[in-house]
N, C-alpha and C positions, 0 to 999 in steps of 0.2 A: 287109957288102955290104947296102945297101938297095935293094929292088926298087921301081921306080917305075912302077906301073900302077893303073888304076882297078878298077872292079867289073864292067864289062862283059866278056862273053865274049871279044870282039874284042881287048881289051886284055892278054890273057894267052895263053900257048901251051897249057899244061894244068896241072891241079891233080893232083899224084902221089898215089896211094894205094899205100902199102908194105903188101903182104899176104904171107901165108905161113902154113904150119901152125904149130901151138904149138911153141915153142922152136927155131924157125928163125933167129932173130936179126933180127926186125922192130925191136925197140927200139933195138938198137945202130946199125943202119943209119938209122933215122929220126933218132936224135939226132945222128949225124955229118953227115947232111945238114942238118939244121936249124941246127947251129952253123955250118956252111959258109957258108950264105947268110942268117944272121941271120933265122931264121923261128920259125914255131910249128908245135906238133904238135896235131892233132886225133885223139883216139881213135876207133878204129872197133872198139870191143870191148863185146860186150853184158853182160859181167860186170864190167868196170871202172868201169861207170857207178854202181855201188853203194858207197856209203860204208861204211867198215870193213872191206871185203873187199880186202885189199891183197896179202898174201903168196900167197894161193891163186889170184890173177888175174895175178900177175907184174906188177903195176903199176911204173911207173918209180919209183925211190926218190927220197927228198927231195932228195939232191944234184942228181940229174939233172933234177927239176922246178925247181930253183932255176936250173940252167943254161939250160934251154929251157923256155918257156911251153908248158904242156899244157892242153887244153881238153877237155870232154866226159868228164871222169873226175870220180868223187865227186859226182854230181849228183842222186841220190836216195837215200831210205833203202831198206835191204834188205827191208823189209816191203811196199814199193810195186811196183805194175805198171807196166810201161814197154813200149811197143810200137815198132815199127820205124818206123812213122808219127811218133811222138814224137821218135824219134832224128833222122829226116830234117829234121823242122822245126827242131830246135835246131842241127843240122849247118849248114844254110843260114844261120842267124843268125851263127854263128861264122865261116863263110866270108866273108861281107860284111864283118864287123868286121876281120877279118885283113888282107883286101885293102885296106880303108880306111886301114889302117896303112902300106900300102906293103909288106906282107910276103906271103910265098907261104904259104898253108895245106898243111901236109903231113899226110895221113891216114895212120895206122898202126894195124893191128889185124887180127884174123883172122876176124871175124864176116862170113861170106858173105852173109847177108841184108842187112846194113848196107851192105857194099860194092856189092852188086848195086843196091840202092835207089838209091844215088847215081849209079853208072855208067850205068844204064839210065834214070834219070829217072822212076821209078815214081810216079805220082799215087796218093795213098792215099784211099780212099773217106770220103765224109762221114756214111756210115751209122754210126749211134751204136748200140752194143751195150747193150741194157737190162740192168740189174742182175739181173733175174730170169733172163734167158737165161745171162748169165755165170755165175750161181751154179749153175743147172741143168748147164751143161756141166762146171764144176769138180767138182760133187759126183759126176757121172757118171764122170769121170777118176779121182778119188780112190777110188772104189767098189772098184776092182780094178786100181789102178796103172795105168790107161791102156788095158787090154785092150779093153773094151766101147767106149770112145770112139773107139779107132783103127779098130776094126771098123766103127762107124758111119761115120766119115770115109771108109773104103774104098767104103762103100755110096752115100754121096751125093756124094763128090768123089773118085773113084779117081785122077784126075791128080795132085792134091795129096797124097793118101796116097802114092803112088809116090815122091814127092819128100820126104817127111818122115819122118824116122826115128821108129818107135813110141814110142822113149823121149824124144823131144823134147816135153815136156809143153807148153811155151809154144806151140809152132807147131800141134800137135794140137788145142788148146783154141781158139786163134785162127781156125783154119780152120773147126772145126766150129761154133763160136759165130757167125761170119759167115754161114755157110749157114743156121742156124737163124733168125737175125734177118732175113736178106734173101732167102732162098730162092734165092740166086745162089751157085754154086760160087766159092770164092775164086780158084781157078785161072782162070776165065773173067774174073773182075774184074781179076786181075793182068796177064792177056794185054792187056786193053783199056787198062790204066793206063799202058802205056809208048809210047802213040801220039804224045805231045809230045816225047819224047826228054829227054836229060838237061839239068839247068839250067846246069851248067857243064861245060867240057871236061876230063873226068877221064882219066887213064891209069893203069891198074893194073899193077904191078910185082909179080910173085910170086917170092920166094925159094925156090929149088929145091934142097933138101937131099937128099943120098943117103938113101935109106929108113933103112938100118942106123945111119948116123951119127945121123940124126934121133931114132930110137928110143933110143940111147945118150944123147943130149942130154935127151930127156924123162926117162928114168929118173933121170938125174944131177940134174936140176932138181927133180923131185919130192923126192928125197932132201935137197936143200938147202932146200927150203920146210919140211920137217919140222924141220930144224936151226934154221931162221930163227924157228920159233915158230908154225907153222900151227895146231897144236892149241890154243895159247892164244888165237890169233885167234878160231877157231870158238867157243871157250868163252865169250869176252867177246861175241861177237855173240848167242849164245843168252841169256846172262844179262842182256843190255841189252835185247834186242828180243823174247825169249820164241820166237816162231815167225816164221820168215822166209817171204817170198813164195814161190809155187810155183817161180817161175823161179830165185830166189837160192838156194833150198833144193836145187835140182837142179844147181847149179854143181858141175863136177868138183873134187875136192878137199874141198868142204864137205859134200857129200852123205855121202861115205864116213866123213869123220871123225864126222859126226853120227850115223851108224849105229853107229860105235864106241862113242860116248858112251852110245848107248841099249842097250849091251850086246848088239848084234846080231852083231858080228864083232870079232875081235881087232884090235890096232893094226897088226900086221904083215900081216894080211888086207886091212885098210883100205888100207895103202900099196901094196901089190901091186895092189889094185883101182884106185886112182888112176892108177898107172902104166898098167895095161891100158886103162882107159877113155880115157886122154890119148892113147895110141896110135891107139885106134879113132877118136878125135875128129879126129886129125891125118889120118888116111885120108878122112874124110868132107870135111874141110876141102880136101884135094887134089883130090878128085873135083868139088867145087863150083867151084874156082877153074879147072879145066879147061873149064867151060862158059861162062866169061867170054870174050866175043868180044874178039880184039885184045889179050888180056893178054900183057904180056912177061915171059917167063921167065929168070930169072938164076940163076947158079950162085954160091955163096959167094965164090969167088975173083974174081968180076966186081962186086962190091959198090963198089970204089973207082971202076972204070969207070963205073958207074951214077951215082955221086955227081958225078963229074966232068961226065958227060953232061947231068944235070939242072942243074948249076951253069951250064954253058956255055949252055944253054937259056935262062936267065934272067940272064945276065950283063949 
């Protein structure tokens, strides 16, 4: 089925964003939908952007990528920095390209910041962060694994600090460096940045899996990742790149295996930690999605109904 419409908002009903916590089944749903309507998938995952980080980020496999075109995956080296603003800019380019082909862009991923930035139409600041400020904040964060940096963020921007997990290095650093450069809390900037609304009419669908079933899926997937060669993947990354960027090195699955390679924890402890942190991450994802206005929550047994409803929308 080829969808015939242009690139203007009035030409389409909505662009779906398939969201959900890790291991909820986002990939299989988006693939089924994309195949049904001959469409393309645009990743909405902050770790799948990195080249070479495949197993631990649960990227679609080669067969799946041959079946359906995937965009916004494998776009930067794991030594590079990449912001939400960078993501949104590239996402808009890919949306336009996909629409011009007469196809529907289907977003799929679990990164709440990326999803909200698209859905809410956040405009990002033109304020450039100087290298001196960036290095100052990075050094502060690395001095005690983020403790002092987070305390400073609590002081200068308590609203942002309340929303950011202390262990989220990328967001803590970003919020703190923004304040030091501009003397404006990033929470204030973000509130003002939504005034123009979204550029496209997005609709967010969240896969709602029973918590116990979700945790079982997470544990099983971690075991499968180990069997699929996660240790070899991390070793190759270290051998090739040496040191990964702060964001890439903090990715769940990679951080723990690196700690194991450094002799800090056993392999069994690393695997248990990956499972625990993945479950904790799933909780934070669910909390984030609950704050998205008008998000449509669906149960696993409603996935076919969802596919049908979206196909009918664009038939």
